[in-house]
KEKE-3310 file (N, C-alpha, C; in steps of 0.2 Angstrom, whole numbers, plus 5000, padded with zeros to 4 digits):
npx = (5256:5263:5259:5262:5272:5265:5267:5268:5271:5276:5283:5298:5316:5329:5340:5351:5360:5374:5373:5361:5346:5337:5328:5336:5345:5346:5338:5326:5310:5306:5294:5280:5268:5253:5238:5229:5233:5245:5261:5272:5286:5296:5312:5310:5309:5299:5285:5291:5301:5321:5327:5326:5326:5310:5303:5292:5277:5267:5250:5239:5225:5225:5216:5206:5204:5201:5185:5185:5197:5201:5212:5223:5234:5238:5248:5259:5267:5280:5286:5294:5307:5321:5330:5344:5357:5368:5370:5371:5370:5359:5346:5327:5318:5304:5292:5278:5267:5262:5252:5246:5246:5253:5262:5279:5295:5310:5327:5340:5353:5370:5382:5377:5373:5362:5345:5334:5317:5300:5284:5266:5249:5240:5232:5231:5235:5228:5216:5213:5205:5197:5204:5210:5222:5235:5247:5247:5243:5256:5270:5281:5298:5310:5323:5326:5321:5302:5301:5315:5330:5335:5349:5354:5365:5369:5361:5369:5377:5372:5370:5362:5348:5335:5319:5308:5292:5287:5278:5264:5273:5288:5302:5316:5334:5349:5366:5380:5396:5410:5411:5419:5422:5411:5395:5381:5364:5350:5332:5315:5297:5285:5267:5258:5260:5266:5279:5297:5311:5326:5335:5349:5366:5368:5377:5393:5408:5425:5440:5433:5416:5401:5389:5374:5363:5349:5334:5326:5307:5301:5288:5291:5304:5319:5330:5347:5360:5375:5390:5407:5419:5433:5442:5455:5467:5470:5476:5471:5459:5454:5450:5438:5431:5433:5429:5430:5428:5414:5415:5408:5416:5426:5439:5440:5434:5424:5431:5436:5428:5422:5418:5402:5390:5379:5366:5351:5339:5327:5322:5318:5332:5336:5341:5355:5358:5370:5368:5371:5361:5368:5369:5375:5376:5368:5359:5361:5372:5381:5388:5383:5383:5385:5401:5414:5422:5412:5406:5404:5398:5400:5397:5401:5418:5424:5437:5444:5445:5436:5426:5414:5399:5392:5376:5369:5355:5342:5329:5317:5310:5291:5291:5302:5314:5330:5336:5350:5355:5370:5385:5401:5419:5422:5436:5446:5443:5435:5421:5421:5424:5428:5440:5444:5446:5429:5415:5401:5384:5377:5367:5364:5360:5348:5340:5325:5324:5336:5351:5363:5368:5368:5380:5376:5375:5373:5370:5376:5372:5378:5377)
npy = (5714:5723:5729:5724:5735:5749:5754:5768:5773:5787:5794:5792:5789:5798:5789:5789:5795:5799:5803:5801:5808:5811:5807:5808:5808:5821:5831:5843:5846:5830:5825:5830:5829:5837:5841:5831:5828:5823:5828:5827:5829:5830:5826:5823:5817:5823:5812:5799:5805:5806:5817:5835:5835:5838:5847:5839:5837:5831:5825:5820:5811:5807:5798:5798:5794:5806:5807:5810:5804:5791:5784:5790:5798:5813:5821:5835:5844:5856:5864:5877:5878:5868:5856:5851:5846:5835:5831:5824:5834:5844:5844:5843:5853:5853:5863:5869:5883:5884:5893:5902:5891:5889:5884:5880:5877:5874:5872:5863:5867:5869:5877:5888:5904:5914:5911:5899:5897:5893:5898:5896:5900:5908:5898:5886:5873:5874:5873:5862:5855:5863:5869:5865:5854:5860:5868:5880:5885:5890:5902:5906:5900:5908:5921:5925:5925:5930:5948:5949:5955:5950:5952:5949:5946:5932:5924:5921:5911:5896:5882:5868:5871:5871:5867:5872:5871:5881:5886:5897:5901:5901:5894:5894:5888:5888:5886:5896:5900:5886:5869:5865:5878:5889:5896:5895:5903:5910:5912:5918:5917:5924:5922:5931:5941:5937:5936:5935:5937:5942:5934:5932:5928:5911:5900:5900:5896:5893:5894:5881:5874:5873:5856:5854:5843:5844:5854:5858:5860:5861:5863:5876:5877:5877:5865:5861:5852:5847:5845:5848:5853:5855:5864:5862:5869:5871:5872:5885:5888:5899:5905:5912:5907:5892:5875:5865:5861:5859:5846:5828:5822:5832:5841:5845:5834:5821:5816:5825:5828:5832:5830:5831:5845:5854:5865:5876:5885:5895:5907:5908:5907:5919:5920:5909:5893:5882:5866:5864:5873:5887:5903:5908:5913:5930:5946:5953:5947:5952:5943:5936:5925:5907:5899:5891:5891:5893:5890:5874:5868:5855:5840:5828:5821:5820:5814:5819:5809:5799:5793:5799:5805:5820:5829:5820:5811:5820:5821:5826:5821:5818:5820:5830:5824:5824:5815:5809:5803:5794:5792:5783:5777:5762:5756:5741:5729:5737:5731:5726:5713:5711:5712:5723:5740:5748:5754:5760:5762:5775:5780:5795:5801:5815:5817:5822:5838:5836:5841:5839:5839:5824:5819:5813:5820:5817:5803:5788:5776:5761:5751)
npz = (4994:4982:4966:4949:4939:4927:4910:4899:4883:4878:4868:4856:4861:4854:4841:4833:4841:4852:4865:4878:4880:4890:4904:4917:4932:4935:4932:4938:4936:4927:4927:4936:4948:4950:4959:4956:4942:4930:4924:4909:4903:4890:4877:4859:4844:4829:4822:4810:4808:4812:4814:4818:4837:4846:4861:4872:4879:4893:4897:4909:4917:4935:4944:4936:4921:4909:4899:4885:4881:4882:4885:4891:4892:4884:4873:4868:4855:4855:4845:4839:4843:4837:4845:4842:4849:4852:4866:4883:4893:4891:4895:4896:4907:4922:4930:4939:4943:4961:4964:4951:4943:4931:4920:4919:4909:4905:4895:4886:4889:4889:4896:4888:4880:4886:4892:4889:4890:4893:4897:4901:4898:4912:4926:4918:4924:4938:4934:4924:4916:4907:4898:4883:4877:4869:4859:4858:4871:4876:4877:4864:4863:4875:4878:4891:4909:4915:4918:4921:4912:4896:4895:4907:4917:4922:4914:4903:4901:4905:4913:4920:4924:4937:4944:4956:4966:4979:4992:4986:4974:4962:4961:4954:4949:4941:4936:4933:4922:4919:4921:4935:4937:4943:4948:4956:4955:4960:4960:4959:4955:4955:4959:4961:4954:4941:4937:4938:4950:4954:4966:4969:4970:4976:4980:4979:4968:4975:4964:4959:4957:4963:4963:4962:4970:4972:4974:4987:4994:5010:5020:5023:5023:5014:5007:5003:4995:4989:4979:4978:4963:4961:4952:4937:4928:4910:4894:4885:4893:4896:4886:4876:4866:4871:4870:4876:4889:4887:4884:4886:4895:4901:4903:4915:4925:4933:4943:4950:4959:4975:4993:5003:5003:5014:5018:5024:5022:5029:5024:5012:5003:5006:5018:5025:5032:5042:5044:5057:5062:5062:5056:5041:5030:5025:5023:5034:5040:5031:5023:5007:5001:5000:5003:4999:5008:5020:5036:5044:5033:5027:5027:5025:5022:5007:4999:4983:4967:4972:4967:4966:4962:4953:4952:4958:4967:4977:4990:5001:5015:5022:5034:5036:5035:5028:5011:5001:4987:4981:4974:4978:4979:4985:4999:4997:5008:5016:5021:5008:4998:4986:4980:4971:4970:4974:4966:4973:4978:4988:5003:5011:5026:5035:5049:5053:5063:5069:5075:5077:5090:5095:5088:5078:5066:5051:5044:5035:5023:5015:4999)
capx = (5263:5264:5255:5266:5271:5263:5269:5266:5276:5274:5287:5303:5322:5333:5341:5356:5363:5378:5371:5354:5344:5330:5328:5343:5344:5348:5332:5322:5309:5305:5288:5277:5261:5249:5229:5226:5235:5253:5263:5279:5291:5304:5314:5307:5308:5291:5283:5294:5309:5325:5330:5326:5320:5306:5301:5285:5274:5261:5248:5234:5221:5227:5212:5199:5203:5195:5180:5187:5204:5201:5222:5225:5239:5238:5255:5258:5273:5282:5292:5296:5312:5322:5334:5349:5364:5370:5373:5367:5367:5353:5339:5321:5314:5297:5289:5273:5268:5256:5247:5243:5245:5256:5268:5286:5301:5317:5330:5344:5357:5376:5386:5376:5371:5354:5340:5329:5312:5293:5279:5260:5244:5238:5225:5230:5235:5225:5209:5215:5199:5195:5208:5210:5230:5235:5253:5246:5243:5260:5273:5287:5305:5312:5328:5323:5314:5298:5302:5320:5330:5340:5355:5356:5371:5369:5358:5374:5382:5368:5368:5358:5341:5330:5312:5304:5289:5288:5271:5262:5278:5290:5310:5322:5341:5355:5374:5386:5403:5409:5414:5426:5424:5406:5391:5374:5360:5343:5325:5308:5292:5279:5261:5253:5263:5269:5286:5304:5316:5333:5336:5355:5370:5368:5383:5398:5415:5431:5443:5428:5410:5396:5385:5368:5360:5343:5335:5319:5306:5295:5287:5292:5311:5322:5335:5352:5365:5380:5398:5411:5421:5438:5446:5462:5467:5473:5478:5466:5454:5452:5450:5430:5428:5434:5424:5434:5425:5407:5414:5405:5420:5430:5447:5439:5430:5420:5438:5439:5422:5424:5415:5396:5390:5373:5362:5345:5334:5320:5319:5317:5335:5338:5347:5355:5361:5371:5367:5369:5357:5372:5367:5381:5374:5362:5360:5364:5379:5385:5389:5378:5384:5391:5406:5418:5425:5408:5407:5400:5394:5403:5394:5405:5424:5427:5443:5443:5447:5434:5420:5409:5396:5391:5370:5364:5348:5341:5323:5315:5303:5286:5293:5309:5320:5335:5339:5354:5359:5376:5391:5408:5421:5422:5441:5446:5442:5431:5414:5422:5428:5429:5447:5446:5441:5423:5410:5396:5380:5378:5362:5365:5351:5350:5335:5322:5326:5342:5356:5370:5369:5369:5385:5372:5372:5371:5372:5380:5370:5381:5373)
capy = (5715:5729:5725:5726:5743:5748:5759:5769:5776:5794:5795:5790:5793:5797:5782:5791:5800:5796:5804:5802:5817:5810:5801:5808:5810:5828:5833:5844:5839:5828:5823:5832:5828:5843:5841:5824:5829:5822:5831:5824:5834:5825:5829:5817:5817:5821:5806:5796:5808:5805:5823:5837:5834:5844:5847:5837:5838:5826:5826:5814:5814:5801:5796:5795:5796:5811:5804:5809:5802:5784:5781:5792:5804:5819:5823:5841:5846:5864:5865:5883:5877:5863:5852:5847:5847:5829:5832:5823:5840:5846:5839:5849:5854:5856:5866:5872:5887:5883:5899:5903:5885:5892:5878:5882:5873:5875:5867:5863:5870:5866:5882:5891:5909:5913:5907:5897:5895:5894:5896:5892:5904:5907:5892:5879:5866:5874:5871:5858:5852:5870:5872:5861:5853:5864:5870:5889:5889:5891:5907:5903:5899:5915:5919:5927:5925:5935:5951:5950:5956:5944:5955:5949:5943:5924:5921:5923:5906:5894:5875:5864:5874:5867:5871:5870:5875:5884:5889:5897:5903:5895:5894:5892:5890:5887:5888:5898:5895:5881:5865:5866:5888:5892:5898:5895:5908:5909:5918:5916:5916:5926:5919:5938:5947:5935:5938:5934:5942:5938:5932:5930:5921:5909:5895:5902:5892:5896:5890:5876:5876:5870:5855:5852:5835:5845:5860:5854:5865:5856:5865:5882:5877:5877:5863:5861:5849:5848:5843:5853:5852:5857:5866:5861:5873:5868:5874:5888:5888:5906:5907:5915:5904:5888:5871:5859:5861:5856:5837:5824:5820:5836:5842:5846:5827:5819:5812:5831:5830:5830:5833:5832:5849:5855:5870:5877:5890:5898:5915:5908:5909:5928:5919:5902:5891:5875:5860:5865:5878:5893:5907:5908:5919:5935:5954:5955:5947:5957:5939:5937:5919:5901:5897:5883:5891:5892:5886:5869:5865:5850:5833:5821:5825:5815:5815:5819:5804:5794:5789:5803:5811:5826:5831:5816:5816:5824:5821:5829:5816:5822:5823:5835:5820:5824:5810:5810:5797:5796:5785:5785:5771:5757:5752:5734:5727:5740:5727:5723:5708:5710:5712:5726:5745:5747:5760:5758:5768:5778:5783:5800:5804:5818:5816:5828:5841:5834:5848:5836:5836:5818:5815:5808:5824:5814:5794:5786:5768:5760:5748)
capz = (4988:4975:4961:4943:4935:4920:4908:4893:4879:4877:4863:4857:4862:4848:4840:4830:4844:4856:4871:4879:4884:4893:4911:4920:4939:4939:4930:4941:4936:4921:4929:4940:4948:4954:4960:4952:4935:4931:4917:4910:4898:4886:4870:4856:4834:4827:4819:4806:4805:4816:4819:4826:4841:4850:4868:4872:4884:4891:4903:4910:4924:4939:4947:4933:4915:4904:4894:4878:4881:4886:4884:4898:4891:4880:4871:4864:4854:4855:4837:4838:4844:4835:4848:4839:4849:4854:4874:4889:4899:4887:4895:4898:4915:4920:4935:4940:4949:4963:4964:4946:4938:4927:4919:4916:4907:4903:4890:4881:4892:4894:4895:4882:4880:4885:4896:4884:4894:4890:4901:4899:4901:4920:4928:4915:4928:4943:4930:4918:4911:4905:4891:4878:4878:4862:4860:4858:4875:4878:4874:4859:4867:4879:4880:4896:4914:4914:4922:4918:4904:4892:4898:4914:4916:4923:4909:4898:4902:4908:4914:4923:4926:4940:4947:4964:4969:4986:4994:4980:4971:4960:4963:4948:4950:4936:4935:4926:4923:4917:4924:4938:4939:4941:4954:4957:4954:4963:4956:4960:4952:4959:4956:4961:4948:4935:4935:4941:4953:4955:4974:4973:4969:4982:4979:4976:4970:4975:4959:4958:4956:4966:4960:4967:4970:4972:4978:4990:5000:5013:5027:5024:5023:5007:5007:4997:4996:4982:4981:4974:4959:4960:4945:4934:4923:4905:4888:4883:4898:4897:4879:4876:4860:4873:4872:4880:4895:4885:4883:4890:4899:4898:4906:4923:4924:4940:4948:4953:4963:4984:4998:5002:5009:5014:5020:5022:5022:5031:5022:5004:4998:5007:5023:5024:5040:5040:5047:5065:5064:5062:5050:5036:5023:5026:5023:5042:5041:5025:5018:5002:4999:5003:4997:5000:5016:5024:5041:5044:5027:5023:5033:5023:5019:5004:4994:4977:4966:4977:4963:4969:4956:4954:4951:4958:4969:4984:4991:5007:5015:5024:5041:5036:5033:5021:5009:4998:4985:4977:4973:4980:4980:4992:4999:4999:5014:5018:5019:5000:4996:4977:4979:4968:4973:4968:4966:4977:4980:4994:5005:5016:5027:5039:5052:5054:5067:5071:5076:5077:5097:5098:5087:5072:5062:5045:5043:5027:5023:5009:4996)
cpx = (5261:5262:5262:5266:5268:5268:5268:5271:5274:5279:5294:5310:5325:5340:5348:5360:5368:5376:5362:5352:5337:5330:5335:5342:5342:5343:5326:5316:5305:5298:5285:5269:5258:5242:5228:5227:5243:5254:5270:5280:5298:5306:5313:5308:5300:5291:5288:5299:5313:5329:5326:5323:5316:5306:5294:5283:5268:5257:5243:5233:5222:5220:5205:5199:5198:5190:5183:5196:5206:5209:5223:5230:5237:5246:5255:5266:5276:5286:5291:5302:5314:5330:5339:5356:5366:5373:5368:5364:5360:5346:5332:5318:5307:5296:5284:5273:5261:5248:5243:5243:5248:5263:5274:5292:5306:5321:5335:5350:5363:5379:5384:5373:5363:5350:5335:5322:5304:5289:5270:5255:5243:5232:5227:5232:5231:5215:5209:5209:5195:5198:5211:5220:5233:5242:5252:5243:5250:5265:5277:5293:5308:5318:5330:5319:5309:5298:5310:5323:5335:5348:5357:5361:5372:5367:5363:5379:5377:5369:5364:5353:5339:5323:5312:5300:5288:5282:5266:5266:5281:5297:5313:5330:5344:5361:5377:5391:5403:5410:5420:5426:5417:5402:5385:5370:5353:5338:5321:5303:5287:5271:5257:5255:5265:5275:5290:5306:5321:5334:5345:5360:5372:5374:5387:5405:5421:5436:5438:5422:5406:5391:5379:5364:5353:5342:5326:5317:5301:5295:5289:5299:5314:5328:5340:5357:5369:5387:5401:5416:5428:5441:5454:5464:5472:5472:5471:5459:5450:5450:5441:5427:5430:5428:5426:5430:5418:5408:5412:5410:5427:5436:5447:5432:5427:5427:5439:5432:5424:5420:5407:5393:5380:5371:5356:5344:5329:5319:5318:5322:5339:5343:5349:5359:5366:5368:5365:5365:5359:5370:5374:5380:5366:5366:5364:5369:5384:5388:5383:5378:5386:5395:5410:5421:5420:5408:5402:5395:5396:5401:5397:5411:5425:5432:5440:5446:5443:5428:5413:5406:5392:5382:5367:5357:5348:5332:5322:5309:5296:5287:5299:5314:5324:5337:5344:5355:5365:5381:5399:5412:5423:5430:5441:5447:5438:5423:5416:5426:5430:5437:5449:5442:5435:5420:5405:5390:5378:5371:5364:5358:5352:5342:5332:5324:5332:5350:5363:5372:5371:5375:5382:5369:5368:5373:5373:5378:5372:5377:5379)
cpy = (5721:5726:5728:5731:5742:5752:5759:5774:5783:5796:5791:5794:5792:5792:5782:5795:5795:5797:5804:5808:5817:5804:5802:5811:5816:5834:5836:5848:5837:5824:5826:5833:5834:5842:5838:5823:5826:5824:5828:5827:5828:5827:5823:5822:5818:5815:5804:5800:5806:5811:5829:5833:5841:5843:5845:5837:5835:5827:5820:5816:5807:5797:5795:5797:5801:5806:5804:5807:5796:5783:5784:5800:5807:5821:5831:5842:5853:5863:5872:5881:5868:5862:5850:5846:5837:5829:5830:5829:5843:5845:5846:5846:5857:5858:5869:5876:5886:5889:5903:5897:5887:5888:5881:5876:5877:5871:5869:5869:5865:5874:5887:5898:5910:5907:5903:5893:5896:5894:5897:5898:5903:5900:5887:5872:5867:5871:5867:5855:5857:5871:5863:5858:5853:5868:5877:5891:5893:5896:5901:5904:5907:5914:5924:5925:5931:5941:5953:5952:5951:5945:5952:5943:5935:5921:5919:5915:5901:5885:5872:5867:5870:5871:5869:5875:5876:5889:5889:5902:5897:5897:5893:5893:5888:5890:5890:5895:5890:5875:5867:5872:5890:5895:5895:5902:5906:5914:5915:5922:5918:5926:5926:5942:5943:5935:5938:5940:5939:5938:5934:5925:5917:5903:5899:5896:5895:5892:5882:5878:5870:5864:5852:5848:5837:5852:5858:5860:5861:5860:5872:5882:5874:5872:5861:5857:5849:5845:5849:5850:5855:5859:5866:5865:5871:5874:5879:5890:5895:5909:5907:5908:5896:5883:5865:5856:5857:5849:5833:5822:5824:5837:5842:5841:5828:5818:5819:5834:5828:5835:5833:5837:5849:5862:5872:5882:5893:5904:5912:5910:5915:5925:5909:5898:5885:5871:5859:5871:5886:5896:5908:5911:5924:5941:5955:5954:5949:5951:5937:5930:5913:5899:5890:5884:5892:5889:5881:5867:5859:5844:5829:5822:5819:5816:5816:5810:5796:5791:5793:5808:5814:5826:5824:5818:5816:5822:5823:5825:5821:5822:5829:5830:5824:5817:5810:5802:5798:5789:5786:5777:5768:5754:5744:5733:5729:5736:5727:5719:5706:5709:5718:5732:5747:5752:5759:5766:5770:5782:5789:5801:5808:5820:5822:5832:5838:5838:5846:5835:5830:5814:5813:5814:5822:5806:5793:5779:5767:5753:5739)
cpz = (4984:4969:4954:4941:4931:4919:4901:4889:4877:4869:4862:4857:4855:4845:4836:4834:4851:4864:4873:4882:4886:4899:4915:4928:4941:4935:4933:4940:4929:4921:4935:4941:4954:4952:4956:4947:4935:4926:4916:4903:4895:4878:4866:4848:4836:4823:4811:4803:4813:4820:4815:4830:4844:4856:4868:4880:4886:4897:4904:4917:4928:4940:4942:4926:4911:4900:4887:4878:4885:4887:4889:4897:4886:4880:4865:4862:4853:4849:4835:4837:4843:4842:4843:4841:4854:4859:4879:4893:4896:4888:4896:4905:4916:4928:4935:4945:4954:4963:4958:4942:4932:4925:4914:4914:4904:4901:4888:4883:4893:4892:4889:4885:4880:4889:4890:4891:4890:4895:4897:4901:4908:4919:4924:4920:4935:4940:4924:4912:4907:4900:4888:4878:4871:4865:4861:4866:4877:4872:4869:4865:4868:4879:4889:4900:4914:4919:4923:4913:4900:4894:4903:4915:4916:4917:4902:4895:4906:4908:4920:4928:4931:4943:4952:4967:4976:4988:4988:4975:4968:4960:4956:4950:4943:4938:4930:4927:4919:4923:4927:4939:4937:4947:4953:4957:4958:4961:4958:4958:4955:4955:4955:4955:4942:4934:4940:4944:4953:4963:4977:4969:4977:4985:4975:4975:4969:4970:4960:4957:4959:4960:4965:4965:4971:4975:4981:4994:5002:5021:5029:5024:5017:5008:5002:5001:4989:4985:4976:4969:4957:4953:4942:4928:4919:4899:4886:4887:4898:4890:4878:4872:4865:4872:4874:4885:4892:4885:4888:4897:4898:4903:4913:4922:4932:4945:4952:4959:4970:4987:4998:5007:5009:5018:5017:5024:5023:5030:5014:5000:5002:5014:5021:5029:5037:5043:5054:5067:5063:5056:5047:5032:5024:5025:5029:5046:5036:5021:5013:4999:5001:4999:5000:5007:5021:5029:5039:5038:5025:5029:5031:5020:5016:4998:4985:4974:4969:4971:4961:4963:4958:4951:4952:4961:4975:4984:4999:5009:5018:5030:5042:5035:5027:5018:5002:4993:4980:4976:4975:4980:4986:4994:4998:5004:5018:5017:5010:5000:4991:4975:4975:4972:4970:4969:4970:4977:4988:4998:5010:5018:5033:5043:5053:5061:5071:5070:5077:5084:5099:5096:5079:5068:5055:5044:5035:5026:5016:5004:4997)
residu = (MET:LEU:SER:ARG:PRO:THR:TYR:THR:VAL:LEU:GLY:SER:ASP:PRO:THR:ASN:ARG:LYS:CYS:ARG:ILE:ASN:CYS:TYR:ALA:PHE:GLN:GLN:ASP:ALA:ILE:VAL:THR:PHE:GLN:GLY:TRP:GLN:TYR:ALA:ALA:PHE:CYS:SER:PRO:LEU:PRO:ASP:VAL:ALA:GLU:PRO:LEU:TYR:VAL:HIS:LEU:ALA:ARG:ARG:ARG:LEU:LEU:GLU:PRO:PRO:HIS:ASP:ASN:PRO:GLY:GLY:TRP:GLU:VAL:LEU:ALA:LEU:THR:ASP:TYR:PRO:GLN:THR:ILE:ASP:ASP:GLY:HIS:ASN:THR:VAL:GLN:LEU:GLY:ILE:SER:PRO:GLY:ASP:GLY:THR:ILE:HIS:LEU:SER:TYR:ASP:HIS:HIS:CYS:ASP:VAL:TYR:ALA:LYS:VAL:VAL:HIS:VAL:VAL:ASN:ASN:LEU:ALA:LEU:LYS:PRO:THR:GLU:PHE:THR:TRP:ILE:SER:SER:HIS:PHE:THR:THR:THR:LEU:ASP:TYR:LEU:PRO:GLY:LEU:PRO:ALA:SER:HIS:LYS:PRO:PHE:HIS:TYR:VAL:THR:TYR:PRO:ARG:PHE:CYS:ALA:ALA:ASP:SER:ASP:LEU:LEU:PHE:THR:LEU:ARG:ASP:GLY:LYS:ALA:GLY:LEU:GLY:ASN:ASP:HIS:LEU:TYR:VAL:TYR:SER:SER:SER:SER:GLY:HIS:CYS:SER:TYR:LEU:GLY:GLN:HIS:LEU:THR:GLY:ILE:GLN:SER:ASN:PRO:TYR:ILE:HIS:GLY:LEU:SER:TYR:ARG:SER:GLY:ARG:LEU:HIS:LEU:THR:TRP:VAL:TYR:ARG:GLY:PHE:VAL:HIS:TYR:ASP:GLY:TRP:ASP:ASP:LEU:ALA:ASP:THR:LYS:HIS:LYS:GLN:GLN:ALA:GLY:PRO:ASN:GLY:ALA:GLU:ASN:ASN:HIS:ASN:LEU:CYS:TYR:ALA:TYR:SER:ASP:GLY:LEU:GLY:LYS:THR:TRP:LYS:ASN:GLY:GLN:GLY:LYS:GLU:ILE:ALA:SER:LYS:ASP:LEU:GLY:ILE:SER:THR:ILE:ASP:ASN:ASN:SER:GLU:GLY:ILE:VAL:VAL:PHE:ARG:ILE:PRO:LYS:GLY:SER:GLY:LEU:THR:ASN:GLN:GLU:SER:GLN:VAL:VAL:ASP:LEU:ASP:GLY:GLY:VAL:HIS:VAL:LEU:ASN:ARG:SER:SER:LEU:PRO:VAL:GLY:PHE:ASN:ASN:ARG:SER:GLY:VAL:GLU:ALA:VAL:HIS:TRP:ARG:HIS:TYR:TYR:LYS:ALA:PRO:GLY:ASP:ASP:GLY:ALA:SER:GLY:PHE:LEU:TRP:ARG:CYS:TYR:GLN:SER)
# end
């Protein structure tokens, strides 16, 4: 039997806001384990004040606590950037580049101008005992990625940034545009050069936007699952000053989510295949992006209004199996005796190496 879990309070959530800003499924990631150490990122106020919030970063040694820190966790605050917007989208993401041990953070985005990122000196995560845990090792908040200018167009409307370690490098993705009308862009941070390069707009929404459940890299393969949200035009949607789409339940809400989609890349995002192994986007094909009409990307057809959630969770297991956790409604009479249509958790699963020949490319298990 597993032992009872223990927990440590690293900081306090804001008490005077409507929206949470920590511990969301779509954060990739809030906690990262790397070479025997664990790192956690969160937003919290400084002691004895309620506002503003600041990005905090904590670390601990997993197997044996440092002799000078018997409590285990060390916590620092990055106080150059106050977080003041009460919006549940504006979380902090944490990534570590395996090749050079740099720690990267991205935070406070919901259709915002400029990427907000920081990164740390080389080797800190590779040789953690050689560095004290202080904020001066980190850059101040940047409005660009190292190697790319702030004028890079996708930086001008940023939401849902994510990191994903891939071999010795670190991938970074973000959505541009607004709810129901946007695209996803992919970047790679090179541990050898210390700079980022733009890999392209790998997901395109046609009168919609893709909401990805995660970006996972395992054994040379990059896995991607997502749902689409259709766009509904509303008064002022094309006004540059429009902020209706930034509401927690705006004019293009989750009721417009539909379909579960999947694609993978064995070329680190430069080429993409559907679940049957057919190439659907590459330079050779002359097709630079996956869009709503790409062949074979829909693995479950789920209509709008089904309670399908965006930005939920994805993981790839050690064998290469792909798992997605999401919710959708269950009609009365279909394993549902409640008398009302109810939303249930669904576990979607693709077995490793399953090319669909058996007719069971993806499976769905419901709660």
